[in-house]
N, C-alpha and C positions, 0 to 999 in steps of 0.2 A: 168828570171830577174837576174840582176847582184848580185853577192854574197857580197854586200857591208858590211854586218854585219861581215862576215868572215874576210874580208879585214881589217875592223876596229879593230877587236879583235887581229889579228895577228900583225898589226902595233903597237898596244898597247904593246904587248909582246916585240917587237923589241925596242920600245922607253924605256921601263923599263930596258931592258938589257943594252942599251947604257948609261942610267943614272947611273945604278949600277956600270958598268965598269968604268965610269968616276970618281966614288968615291972610287974605290978600285978594287977588283976582285970578280967576282961572284963565284969563286971557293973557296973563303974564308968565313968561317962561320960568321964572324962579318959583312961582307957586306951583306950577305943573310939575316941575322936577321934585319939589318938596313932597308932593302928594302922590308920587309914584308913576309919573309919565315915563314912557319908553324913550331912551336916547342911546344911540349906538355906543358911544364911548363909555357911558356909565354901565351898560350891560356887559360890555367887554371887560370892564374893570371889576366885575364881580356882582353887580346888582341884578342878578338873574331874576329876582322876584318881580322886577318891573314888568316882565312879560305877562304876569298875572294881574298886578295892581292896575296897570294902565287901562284895562277894559272897564273899570268902574269909575274912571275919571273922565270928565268932559271939559271941552274948551268953550266956555261961555254957555249961557242959558239956552240959546237957540240950538246949539249942538246937542245939548241934553234933551230938549223938548222934541226935536226932530227924530232923534234915535229912538226915544221911548215911544213916541206916537206911532211911527211906522213899524218899529220892532214888535209892538204888541200884536199886530196882525199876523206876524210870522211866528211869534213865540207861543201864543196860546194854542193854536191848532197843533203845533208840533209837540207841545208838552202832553196833549191828549193822545196823540198817536204813539209817542215813544214811552210814555209813563214818566213819572217824576225823576227817578234816578237816572235813567238813560238820557233824558232831556238835559239834565244838569251836566252830564259827561260831555254831550255834544256841544253844549253852549260854552263850557269852560275850555275845552280843548280847542275849539274853533277860535276862541278869543286868544289863547296862548299862541296858536299857530299863526294867527294874523299878526300878533306882535312880533314874533320871530321873523316872519316874512318882511315886516316893516324894517326891522333892524338890518336885515340882509340887503334890502332893496335901496335904502337911502339913509342919509345921515341927517335926521330931523328929530325934533321933539314931537312925539305922537301920543295921543290918548283917545279913548272912546270905545264904546261897545260895538262899533261897526264890524270888526272882525268876527265877533261872536254872532252878530245878527246876520251877516252874510253867510256864516256857517248854517244858520237856520234856513236861509234861502236855499242853500245847497241841499240841506236835508229835505226840504219841501219838494224840490225838483226830483230828487231820488225817490221819494215816496210816491209821487205822481207817476214816475217812470215804472216803478214796480207794479203799480196798480193797472196801468194801461198796457204794459207788456213790451214796449219798445220805445226808443227815442223818436222814431218816426211818428208813432201815435201821439207822443207828447207834442211834437212840433206841429201836428195837424190841428191842434186846438188853438184857435186865434188868441184867446185871452192869455194862455200859457206862453204862446210864442211871443206875444207882446212883452210879457214879463222878462223872458230870456233876452230879447233884443235890448230892452231897457237896461238890464243888468250888464250886458256886454258894453253898451255905450257908456254906462256909468264908469266901468272899469277903465275904458280907453280914455275918456275925457277927464277922469279924476285928477291926474297930475296937473292938468292945465287949470283946474278949478280949485286947487288947494286941498283935495281930498286924498286920503292915503289908499291908493289902489292896491299897493302891495299887501296891506293888512286885509283889505276886502277880498282880494284874490286868494290869499292864504287861508282865510277863514272859510271861504266858499268851498274850496277843495277839501279841506279837512272835514267840515261838516257833512259834505256829501259822501265822502269815503267812509267815514265812521258809521253814518246812518245806513249805508248800503250793507255793511257787515252786520249791523244790529238787526235790521229788519229781515234779512235773508237767513239769519242764524248761521252765517258762513264764518267759521272760526278763522280760516286762512285769510279771508278778505279783511276781517276785523283786526287780526294781528298785523296785517300789512298796513292798515290805516293807522293804527297806533304807532307802529314802527316809523311810518312816514312822518308823523307829527314829532316823534322823539328825535329823529334825525334832523328835522328842520330846526327844532329848538337847540339841539347840540351844535349845529352849524352857526347859529346866531350868537353863541356865547363866546366866540373868539374871532379875531380878525383873520381872514383868509386871503386878503389882498392888500 
């Protein structure tokens, strides 16, 4: 079936970018804040909705283009595997979990679909794991192993390169956990995954230190 949810989500990212650019520059903090970027003090002050809106906002045209270009190769296959509704759930909850992890991890202005897209990466790895039967079998495939190594290196190097590894890691774990529950029809694992995201979000809404 056509990946119309992916298309709608990516069009939304493009529309938000154009709106933000028409009001200023998405490379300026004031514009990012005005259009829904995540920022710790604002979230703690009651702007919980930024955990959601930030995944549709990007910092400059290169950030938008890279996310949508590489995200397409993860999103389209997963929408076909999960179906439209379940794909939307994984995407949005991964994005929110990534934003919450970003708030907890560091005090910066952050935006982008990367948390949601890393969630799809986690979903893809879980799908492959369930198909092959074990993580050992997954690791035995050189192309898949290369993707895993690249993902780990990206997470480790992210803070030194200006990328939000907290959002990436939070999205990756959320997407993988939710997808595991959905594809195995395991209610306990699915409830645990949703509860994990809920606890992460709740923890991000107030200062703990």
